[in-house]
C-alpha positions as CSV (number, residue, x, y, z in Angstrom):
1,M,-19.5,16.8,12.7
2,K,-16.5,18.0,10.7
3,L,-14.9,19.6,13.7
4,K,-15.3,16.3,15.7
5,M,-13.9,14.2,12.9
6,F,-11.0,16.7,12.4
7,S,-10.1,16.7,16.2
8,A,-10.2,12.8,16.2
9,L,-8.0,12.7,13.1
10,F,-5.4,15.2,14.5
11,L,-5.2,13.5,18.0
12,S,-4.9,10.0,16.6
13,I,-2.2,11.1,14.1
14,L,-0.3,13.0,16.8
15,L,-0.4,10.1,19.3
16,C,0.5,7.5,16.7
17,S,3.4,9.5,15.3
18,A,4.9,10.3,18.7
19,G,4.4,6.8,20.1
20,T,5.9,5.0,17.1
21,A,9.0,7.2,17.2
22,R,9.6,6.8,20.9
23,A,9.0,3.0,20.8
24,S,11.5,2.2,18.1
25,S,14.9,1.1,19.4
26,H,16.3,1.9,15.9
27,F,15.0,5.4,16.1
28,Q,16.5,5.9,19.6
29,Q,19.9,4.7,18.3
30,A,19.8,6.8,15.1
31,P,22.0,9.9,14.8
32,V,20.3,13.2,15.8
33,A,20.3,14.4,12.2
34,R,18.5,11.3,11.1
35,K,16.0,11.5,13.9
36,I,15.2,15.1,12.9
37,E,14.8,14.0,9.2
38,I,12.4,11.3,10.2
39,L,10.3,13.6,12.4
40,Q,10.2,16.2,9.7
41,Q,9.0,13.6,7.2
42,E,6.3,12.5,9.7
43,I,5.2,16.2,10.1
44,R,5.0,16.6,6.3
45,A,2.8,13.5,6.1
46,L,0.6,14.7,8.9
47,K,0.2,18.2,7.2
48,D,-0.7,16.5,3.9
49,L,-3.4,14.5,5.5
50,I,-4.9,17.5,7.3
51,F,-4.7,19.6,4.2
52,N,-6.6,17.0,2.1
53,F,-9.0,16.4,4.9
54,N,-10.0,20.1,4.8
55,L,-10.4,20.2,1.0
56,N,-13.8,18.6,1.1
57,Q,-13.9,18.6,-2.7
58,E,-15.8,16.5,-5.2
59,I,-14.3,13.0,-5.9
60,S,-11.8,13.4,-8.6
61,A,-11.2,9.7,-9.4
62,D,-12.5,8.5,-12.8
63,A,-13.5,5.2,-11.2
64,Y,-14.2,4.1,-7.7
65,T,-16.2,1.6,-5.7
66,V,-17.1,1.1,-2.0
67,V,-18.1,-2.3,-0.9
68,D,-19.5,-3.4,2.6
69,L,-17.3,-6.4,3.2
70,S,-19.8,-7.9,5.7
71,S,-22.6,-8.1,3.1
72,N,-20.6,-7.8,-0.1
73,S,-23.0,-5.0,-1.1
74,T,-21.9,-2.0,-3.1
75,I,-22.4,1.3,-1.4
76,L,-20.9,3.8,-3.9
77,E,-19.5,3.4,-7.3
78,K,-18.5,5.2,-10.5
79,N,-17.3,3.4,-13.7
80,P,-16.6,0.2,-11.6
81,V,-15.9,-2.0,-14.7
82,I,-13.7,0.3,-16.7
83,S,-10.1,-0.7,-16.8
84,Y,-7.3,1.6,-15.8
85,P,-3.6,1.2,-15.1
86,I,-3.1,0.4,-11.4
87,A,0.6,1.2,-10.8
88,S,1.9,-0.1,-7.5
89,V,-1.5,-1.4,-6.4
90,T,0.0,-4.4,-8.4
91,K,2.1,-5.1,-5.3
92,L,-1.0,-6.2,-3.4
93,M,-1.4,-9.2,-5.8
94,N,2.4,-9.7,-5.6
95,A,2.0,-10.0,-1.9
96,V,-0.8,-12.6,-2.2
97,V,1.2,-14.8,-4.5
98,T,4.3,-14.4,-2.3
99,V,2.6,-15.6,0.9
100,E,0.9,-18.4,-0.9
101,S,4.0,-19.6,-2.8
102,I,7.1,-18.7,-0.8
103,P,8.1,-19.4,2.8
104,L,8.7,-15.9,4.2
105,S,11.8,-17.2,6.0
106,Q,13.4,-18.3,2.7
107,T,16.3,-16.1,1.6
108,V,17.7,-15.0,-1.7
109,T,20.9,-13.3,-2.7
110,L,20.0,-10.2,-4.7
111,T,21.5,-9.8,-8.2
112,N,21.7,-7.0,-10.7
113,Q,18.9,-8.5,-12.7
114,M,16.6,-8.5,-9.7
115,L,17.4,-4.8,-9.1
116,T,16.8,-3.4,-12.5
117,P,13.4,-1.8,-11.9
118,F,13.4,1.9,-11.2
119,G,12.8,2.6,-7.5
120,S,15.3,1.4,-5.0
121,S,16.4,1.7,-1.4
122,P,19.9,1.9,0.0
123,C,19.0,-1.2,2.1
124,I,18.3,-3.3,-1.1
125,F,21.5,-3.8,-2.9
126,T,23.4,-6.4,-5.0
127,G,24.8,-9.2,-3.0
128,L,22.5,-8.8,-0.1
129,K,21.1,-12.0,1.3
130,I,17.6,-11.2,2.4
131,S,14.4,-13.0,3.4
132,A,11.2,-13.0,1.4
133,G,9.5,-11.6,4.5
134,N,11.7,-8.5,4.6
135,L,11.4,-8.0,0.8
136,L,7.6,-8.2,1.2
137,K,7.6,-5.6,4.0
138,S,9.7,-3.1,2.0
139,A,7.5,-3.6,-1.1
140,L,4.2,-3.0,0.8
141,T,5.4,-0.1,3.0
142,Q,7.8,2.0,0.9
143,S,6.6,0.4,-2.3
144,V,10.2,-0.5,-3.2
145,N,10.1,-1.8,-6.8
146,D,13.4,-3.7,-6.5
147,S,11.9,-5.7,-3.6
148,A,8.8,-6.5,-5.5
149,E,10.8,-7.6,-8.5
150,A,13.2,-9.7,-6.3
151,L,10.3,-11.6,-4.8
152,S,9.3,-12.9,-8.2
153,Y,12.7,-14.6,-8.6
154,F,12.0,-17.0,-5.8
155,V,9.9,-19.0,-8.2
156,G,11.1,-17.4,-11.5
157,N,9.9,-14.0,-12.8
158,Q,7.6,-15.2,-15.6
159,K,6.2,-18.0,-13.5
160,F,5.5,-15.5,-10.7
161,I,3.6,-13.2,-13.1
162,G,1.7,-16.2,-14.4
163,L,0.7,-17.0,-10.8
164,M,-0.5,-13.4,-10.3
165,N,-2.8,-13.7,-13.4
166,Q,-3.9,-17.1,-12.4
167,K,-4.9,-15.8,-8.9
168,A,-6.8,-13.0,-10.6
169,K,-8.9,-15.5,-12.5
170,E,-9.5,-17.6,-9.4
171,L,-10.9,-14.5,-7.7
172,G,-13.2,-13.6,-10.6
173,M,-11.2,-10.6,-11.6
174,Q,-12.2,-10.9,-15.2
175,N,-10.8,-7.5,-16.4
176,T,-7.4,-7.7,-14.7
177,V,-4.1,-8.4,-16.2
178,Y,-0.5,-8.3,-14.9
179,Y,2.6,-7.9,-17.1
180,D,5.1,-7.3,-14.3
181,A,5.5,-7.9,-10.6
182,T,6.0,-4.2,-9.6
183,G,3.3,-2.1,-11.3
184,L,5.8,0.0,-13.4
185,N,4.2,-1.4,-16.6
186,P,1.1,0.7,-17.4
187,A,-0.3,-2.5,-19.1
188,N,-1.0,-3.8,-15.6
189,Q,-4.7,-2.9,-15.6
190,S,-7.7,-3.6,-13.5
191,T,-11.1,-2.2,-12.5
192,A,-12.5,-0.9,-9.3
193,K,-14.8,-3.8,-9.1
194,D,-12.0,-6.4,-9.6
195,L,-9.8,-4.7,-7.0
196,A,-12.6,-4.8,-4.5
197,K,-12.6,-8.6,-4.9
198,L,-8.9,-8.7,-4.3
199,V,-9.1,-6.5,-1.2
200,A,-12.0,-8.6,0.1
201,Y,-9.9,-11.8,-0.3
202,V,-6.8,-10.2,1.4
203,N,-9.0,-9.0,4.2
204,Q,-10.5,-12.5,4.8
205,K,-7.5,-14.8,4.0
206,H,-4.4,-12.7,4.6
207,P,-5.2,-9.8,7.0
208,E,-1.5,-9.9,8.0
209,L,-0.7,-8.2,4.7
210,L,-3.0,-5.3,5.5
211,S,-1.2,-5.0,8.8
212,I,2.1,-4.8,7.1
213,T,0.8,-1.9,5.0
214,K,0.2,0.1,8.2
215,D,3.7,-0.5,9.6
216,N,5.6,2.7,10.0
217,D,8.4,1.3,12.0
218,F,10.2,-1.0,9.6
219,W,14.0,-0.8,9.4
220,L,16.8,-2.6,7.6
221,P,20.6,-2.0,7.5
222,D,22.3,-0.5,4.4
223,S,25.5,-1.8,2.9
224,K,27.5,-0.1,5.7
225,G,25.4,-1.6,8.5
226,N,23.5,1.6,9.3
227,F,19.8,0.9,10.0
228,L,17.5,3.0,7.8
229,K,13.7,3.5,8.2
230,F,11.4,2.6,5.4
231,S,8.9,5.4,4.8
232,N,5.3,4.2,4.6
233,E,3.8,5.4,1.3
234,N,0.2,4.3,2.2
235,N,-0.9,7.8,3.3
236,F,-3.5,6.8,5.9
237,Y,-1.3,4.6,8.1
238,Y,-1.7,7.0,11.0
239,L,-5.5,6.5,11.2
240,P,-7.0,3.8,13.5
241,S,-9.8,3.4,10.9
242,F,-7.3,2.4,8.2
243,V,-7.2,-1.4,8.2
244,G,-4.7,-1.4,5.3
245,G,-4.2,-1.0,1.6
246,K,-1.8,-0.1,-1.2
247,T,-1.3,3.1,-3.1
248,G,0.2,3.6,-6.6
249,Y,1.2,6.3,-9.1
250,L,2.2,6.4,-12.7
251,P,1.5,9.2,-15.2
252,E,-0.8,6.8,-17.1
253,A,-2.5,5.6,-13.9
254,K,-2.6,8.9,-12.0
255,Q,-3.1,8.2,-8.3
256,T,-4.6,4.8,-7.3
257,M,-5.5,3.1,-4.0
258,A,-7.0,-0.2,-2.9
259,S,-7.8,-0.2,0.8
260,V,-9.9,-1.3,3.7
261,F,-11.3,1.1,6.3
262,Q,-13.5,0.6,9.3
263,V,-16.4,3.0,9.6
264,N,-19.1,2.8,12.3
265,G,-18.0,-0.7,13.2
266,K,-18.1,-2.0,9.6
267,S,-15.3,-2.9,7.2
268,Y,-15.4,-1.4,3.7
269,A,-13.3,-2.0,0.6
270,I,-12.5,1.4,-0.9
271,I,-11.0,1.5,-4.3
272,V,-10.1,4.7,-6.3
273,L,-8.5,4.7,-9.8
274,H,-7.2,7.4,-12.1
275,S,-7.5,10.0,-9.3
276,A,-6.1,13.5,-9.2
277,N,-6.0,13.4,-5.4
278,R,-6.7,10.0,-3.8
279,I,-6.3,11.3,-0.3
280,A,-9.0,13.9,-0.7
281,D,-11.2,11.4,-2.6
282,I,-11.0,8.9,0.2
283,F,-11.8,11.5,2.9
284,N,-14.8,12.4,0.8
285,I,-15.9,8.8,0.7
286,L,-15.3,8.4,4.4
287,R,-17.5,11.4,5.2
288,Q,-20.3,9.9,3.1
289,L,-20.0,6.6,4.9
290,K,-20.1,8.3,8.3
291,N,-23.3,10.3,7.5
């Protein structure tokens, strides 16, 4: 069983990586040195997945939950109602508020105030006129904090954070609170159970957001007009079974992830919080679901 799963993993990763690179017109037009850098990054990500797949260790997360989205039944759980900092998993609620409050074609001119959070991209710079849709993609793929923060200024930063907290209440996320739009504030906290509710809502109402989190071919020009690729930080984007999700990391939060996977024809919300190794943890969970 393990050999079969490993072979499928390796083949799907290899085909996906090669196919994406070849299909992208921006990749084809990039300088040779940049192409090599991108392919090296893809290989490192592939090796990281395979390494963690082979670990086959106990789940390290202090809290996790697995919910069958078709029946809303809990399959696995540990400390599902204990709150932890969630880091950039925050951006998943940011995305919900964005698509429900802002036309994605609407543009904003970026200011220094919008770009104060740590974590930037050369393609997100002061004076840039950019659409909400492109900010959303950069926030969900490469987890660009500047982009997530800039989205909040379409309606006003504090109002936006208020909308995030209001949406959490509407979804019954009773132990969730947001203090910023990016996840950099460790006071942004939630539980595995609450995040499963958010993931279920996104899967049902906004599946396009999950699709964005799988995108490994998103490019924008920098200030000199050179197109740069946004690296997907969501680990599992290679895998056909990965429907979508969002990762996060802070020292206080450790590694976090809120995700949807398809296993044996069913969709599952898989949440891990305060993990020492979220990739290995999720592979462990996927094995249990396959058995």
